[in-house]
C-alpha positions in Angstrom: 97.7 83.2 76.1 97.2 80.7 78.9 100.9 80.7 79.9 100.7 84.5 80.2 97.7 84.3 82.4 99.4 81.8 84.7 102.4 84.2 85.1 100.0 87.0 86.1 97.8 85.2 88.5 98.4 85.2 92.3 100.4 82.3 93.5 99.1 82.2 97.0 96.1 80.1 96.0 98.3 77.3 94.8 99.5 74.6 97.1 101.7 71.6 96.3 101.7 68.0 97.2 104.1 68.7 100.1 101.1 69.5 102.1 100.3 65.8 102.3 102.9 64.6 104.7 103.7 65.8 108.3 107.5 65.8 107.4 107.0 68.3 104.6 105.7 71.5 106.1 105.0 73.1 109.5 101.3 73.4 108.6 101.1 69.8 107.6 102.9 68.8 110.9 100.0 70.2 112.8 97.2 68.8 110.7 98.1 65.7 108.6 97.4 62.2 109.9 99.6 59.2 109.7 97.1 57.7 107.3 97.3 60.7 104.9 101.1 60.5 105.0 100.9 56.8 104.0 98.5 57.6 101.3 101.1 60.0 99.8 103.1 56.9 98.9 100.4 55.4 96.7 101.3 55.5 93.0 99.0 55.5 90.0 101.1 55.2 86.9 99.4 56.2 83.7 98.8 53.5 81.0 101.2 53.9 78.1 99.9 55.2 74.8 100.9 55.3 71.2 103.2 52.7 69.9 105.5 52.1 72.9 104.2 48.6 73.3 103.5 48.8 77.0 100.5 46.9 78.4 98.3 47.7 81.4 100.0 45.1 83.4 103.2 47.1 83.3 101.6 49.9 85.3 99.9 48.2 88.2 98.8 50.5 91.1 100.2 49.5 94.5 96.6 49.7 95.8 97.5 51.3 99.2 94.5 53.6 99.1 92.1 50.6 98.6 93.9 48.7 101.4 93.5 51.5 103.9 89.8 51.6 103.1 89.2 47.9 103.2 86.8 48.1 106.2 84.5 50.5 104.3 83.8 48.3 101.3 82.3 44.9 100.6 84.7 42.4 99.0 85.2 43.1 95.3 85.8 40.2 93.0 86.2 39.6 89.3 84.0 36.6 88.3 83.3 35.0 85.0 80.2 37.1 84.9 82.3 40.3 85.2 82.9 42.9 87.9 80.6 42.3 90.9 80.1 44.4 94.0 77.5 43.3 96.5 76.6 46.8 97.7 77.4 50.4 96.9 80.4 51.9 98.6 80.2 54.4 101.4 81.1 58.0 100.7 84.5 58.5 99.2 87.7 59.6 101.0 87.5 63.3 101.8 90.2 65.7 103.1 90.6 69.4 103.8 94.2 69.1 102.6 93.5 68.8 98.9 96.5 70.7 97.4 94.7 71.0 94.0 91.5 72.7 95.2 90.6 75.9 93.2 93.9 75.9 91.3 92.0 76.3 87.9 92.8 79.8 86.7 89.1 80.1 85.4 89.8 81.6 82.0 86.8 83.3 80.3 85.3 81.9 77.1 85.5 84.3 74.2 83.9 84.8 70.7 85.5 82.4 68.3 85.5 84.9 65.5 85.4 88.8 65.7 84.9 90.9 62.6 85.4 87.8 60.5 88.8 87.0 62.0 89.5 83.9 64.1 91.2 84.4 67.5 93.8 81.9 66.4 93.3 79.5 69.4 92.6 76.1 68.0 89.6 74.1 69.3 88.5 70.5 70.0 87.0 68.1 69.3 87.8 68.2 65.6 87.7 66.0 62.6 90.4 63.4 63.1 89.9 61.4 59.9 93.2 60.5 58.4 94.2 63.1 55.8 92.0 65.8 57.2 93.6 69.3 57.3 92.1 72.0 59.5 91.6 75.5 58.3 93.4 77.3 61.1 97.1 78.0 60.5 98.8 77.6 63.8 102.3 78.3 62.4 104.9 75.7 63.5 103.0 74.5 66.6 103.0 70.8 66.8 101.2 68.3 69.1 103.2 66.2 71.6 103.4 62.9 69.5 105.2 60.7 72.0 103.6 59.1 75.0 102.5 61.4 77.8 104.5 59.3 80.2 107.7 60.1 78.3 106.7 63.8 78.6 106.3 63.6 82.4 102.5 63.9 82.3 100.2 61.9 84.5 96.4 61.4 84.1 94.5 63.8 86.4 90.9 62.8 85.6 88.7 60.5 83.6 85.3 61.4 82.3 83.1 60.4 79.3 80.7 62.0 76.8 77.4 60.8 75.3 78.3 60.0 71.8 81.6 61.4 70.4 83.0 64.9 70.2 85.4 63.9 67.4 84.6 62.8 63.9 86.3 59.8 62.3 84.6 59.0 59.0 83.4 55.4 58.8 84.1 54.8 62.5 82.0 57.4 64.4 80.1 60.0 62.3 76.7 61.2 61.4 75.8 57.8 60.0 76.3 55.9 63.3 73.5 54.2 65.2 72.5 53.3 68.7 69.5 52.6 71.0 66.5 54.9 71.1 67.2 58.0 73.1 65.1 58.8 76.2 62.2 61.1 75.7 63.4 63.5 78.4 66.1 66.0 77.5 69.5 64.8 78.6 73.1 65.6 77.6 73.7 66.6 74.0 74.3 63.4 71.9 77.4 63.5 69.7 78.3 61.2 66.8 77.8 57.4 67.1 79.7 54.3 66.0 78.6 51.9 63.2 78.7 48.8 65.4 75.2 48.8 67.0 73.0 45.9 66.0 69.5 45.7 67.5 69.3 42.0 66.4 72.2 41.1 68.7 71.3 40.7 72.3 74.7 42.0 73.6 73.6 45.4 72.3 70.1 45.3 73.8 70.2 43.3 77.1 70.0 45.8 80.0 72.9 45.9 82.5 72.5 46.4 86.3 74.6 49.5 86.8 76.0 49.9 90.3 78.2 53.0 89.9 77.9 54.7 86.5 74.7 56.8 86.1 72.3 57.2 83.2 74.1 54.8 81.0 72.7 52.7 78.1 73.8 49.4 76.6 74.4 49.8 72.9 75.3 53.5 73.2 78.5 55.2 72.0 80.7 57.0 74.6 83.9 58.9 74.2 86.2 58.6 77.2 88.7 61.4 78.0 91.8 61.1 80.2 93.2 64.7 80.8 97.0 64.6 81.6 99.3 67.3 83.0 102.9 67.7 84.0 101.7 69.9 86.9 99.3 67.3 88.3 99.6 65.9 91.8 101.3 62.8 90.2 101.8 59.8 92.4 99.7 61.1 95.3 96.2 60.4 96.5 95.1 63.7 94.9 96.3 62.9 91.4 92.7 62.6 90.1 90.6 65.7 90.4 87.1 66.9 89.7 86.8 69.4 88.1 89.7 68.1 86.0 91.2 71.6 85.5 92.1 71.6 89.2 94.2 68.5 88.4 95.8 70.1 85.3 97.0 73.2 87.2 97.6 71.7 90.7 101.3 72.5 90.8 101.4 75.2 88.1 103.1 77.6 90.6 106.2 75.4 90.7 106.0 73.3 87.4 106.4 75.1 84.1 103.5 74.5 81.7 105.3 76.0 78.7 104.9 75.1 75.9 101.4 74.2 76.9 100.9 71.6 74.2 103.9 69.6 75.5 102.7 69.8 79.2 99.0 69.3 79.0 97.2 66.7 76.9 94.1 64.5 76.6 93.8 60.9 75.6 90.5 60.0 73.8 89.0 56.6 73.0 85.6 55.7 71.7 83.5 52.7 72.8 80.1 51.1 72.3 78.8 49.5 75.4 77.8 45.8 75.2 76.4 43.4 77.8 79.0 40.7 77.1 81.9 39.8 79.4 84.1 38.7 76.5 84.7 42.5 76.1 85.8 43.1 79.7 88.8 45.3 80.4 89.8 45.6 84.1 91.4 49.0 84.3 89.8 51.6 82.1 90.3 54.2 84.9 94.0 54.8 84.5 94.2 55.4 80.8 93.6 54.6 77.1 93.6 50.9 76.4 96.8 50.1 74.4 96.9 46.5 73.1 98.9 46.0 69.9 97.5 42.5 69.4 93.9 43.8 69.1 94.7 47.2 67.6 93.6 49.2 70.6 95.5 52.5 70.7 97.3 51.8 67.5 95.7 54.3 65.0 96.1 57.5 66.9 95.3 61.1 65.7 97.6 63.8 67.2 96.6 67.5 67.0 96.4 70.6 69.2 93.1 71.8 70.4 91.3 73.0 73.5 89.0 71.8 76.3 85.6 70.6 75.1 82.1 70.2 76.5 78.8 71.9 75.7 79.7 75.2 77.3 81.6 76.0 74.1 80.8 75.7 70.4 81.6 77.3 67.1 80.5 80.7 68.3 81.9 80.7 71.9 85.4 79.2 72.2 87.5 77.8 75.0 90.6 79.8 76.1 92.3 76.6 77.4 94.3 76.1 74.3 96.6 74.8 72.8 96.8 71.4 74.4 97.7 68.1 72.7 95.0 65.6 71.8 95.8 62.0 71.2 92.6 60.2 70.0 92.1 56.6 68.9 90.4 56.8 65.5 88.8 53.4 65.8 85.5 52.5 67.5 85.7 49.6 70.0 83.3 47.3 71.8 83.6 47.2 75.6 81.6 45.5 78.3 79.2 47.5 80.6 81.0 46.0 83.5 84.3 47.6 82.4 82.7 51.0 82.6 81.1 50.2 85.9 84.5 49.2 87.2 85.9 52.5 86.0 83.1 54.4 87.9 83.8 52.3 91.0 87.5 53.3 90.8 86.3 56.9 90.7 84.6 56.5 94.1 87.9 55.4 95.6 89.7 58.7 94.9 90.5 61.3 97.6 88.7 64.1 95.6 85.0 63.7 95.0 84.5 62.6 91.4 80.7 62.2 91.6 79.9 64.6 88.7 82.0 62.3 86.4 80.0 59.2 87.1 77.5 60.2 84.4 78.0 61.1 80.7 78.7 64.7 79.8 77.2 66.3 76.7 79.2 66.4 73.5 80.4 69.6 72.0 79.4 70.2 68.4 82.1 69.3 65.8 84.7 72.1 65.5 84.3 74.1 62.3 87.1 73.8 59.8 88.1 77.4 60.4 88.8 76.7 64.1 90.6 73.3 63.7 94.4 73.3 63.7 96.2 72.4 60.5 98.7 70.1 62.3 96.8 66.8 62.4 99.3 63.8 62.5 99.0 60.1 62.6 100.8 57.4 64.6 
């Protein structure tokens, strides 16, 4: 369905990353600056997933974007106490040459079931407990079960949800716990992990957040890294908000068929603690994969859709089928790791401000809307 829509939509709205450098197009020759051309050389390799054994150190960014902006920021250091920044950054890099702006085809949501019949577009987030079988027969459609890097996909966004949208029984489910929720209405809270302990100070000691907004120590968050083969990979515009602009950035020239092999999402679940023993320096670029600690080892693979609270078991997402690769285990991570991730968002060429705070969690997908192709790593 989505592939057919892409074939029908006008191509004139889509631009490619060739707009970034004066040597690439006549229009760019008249408008692009030397700095923007240099920025086009900055690479942001995705972190490897699955069982390929790669570590984050294998995918270090060249940091050109940060270097060019060094005069705008206070010195950033990693100290024994964690990530420290003495003052908030100035406004992030902006440009009128964003090749990904408004490339989302804006597909309408639709009733999940009409006259008792499912529309046969699998949804997410689903039950990912090992052994679970969804009730929606998707024929022979299978999720991409190798690394996204091997499939030519790069991360195009990172954002996180309050609680989890997926269910992993015994890890994050209806029996999980966390700190008391604020009295005012906020984002919808999903499932929680079983790790919270109100007698342990690392779960209860407040953290001085500098960049992430409306966060709580002790709370469960599910992080998502959308990936696409049509992203502005290896350019300053690789990361986009809204993320669907990143997914479809180069869809006019890059095939997204079959969609589940070309678009996917990494998901990983964390409980925030105020303890630097659980600091990870680069949550921005992808799921943590560390065979020695088990991070990214027990992965659920299935096909589903985009998520969020604008869809549920009555109103479904048309952005389907895409591959989901979700870590079944719940992990502790320091608040400073999340704040560092949010800081990295502020360095991007596109404005990622809406993703500095948690999004609401979609209700668990009904069995009748969950694909019957769940696999394990």
